[in-house]
C-alpha angles and dihedrals in degrees: 000000000000130000111207095202095061098032096057114174093355095069105145091005111074115196121255089250091053091052091048091051091048091051093048094048095044104038112012105058094164092056091046089052089053090048091053089052094049126112091236092056091047091053092057109032125060106220124152120235094255093055092046090050091049091052091052095047103035116059094192090054089047092053092048089050090049090057090049089048092052092050090052098044099039102032106023095242101152103217099137119063117243125213112252093235095048098089094050093047091050091050091050091052091049092050091049092049091046092052092046093052095044110083091195095055116107 
């Protein structure tokens, strides 16, 4: 199932990263659990401690959350709250990476 609005120019051709996320969420529950516990995930998504604990301990809850996560990442359906500072931090990291990889940047 594809949603043209959120897929943009990749309709019918998901990115490598999208395929990796789909694989992790659908087939590698242990790796997804580690991802949910990661510092990077915590910087972006606004989950309270009780929900995070439930995701770590309850595999059914983790799988349901994985499907919500996929809807959000692949289709733009905002079902998981984001931290207000997440977007700005991500932009700063991208700018820093871009400058580091550009030999002409000062």
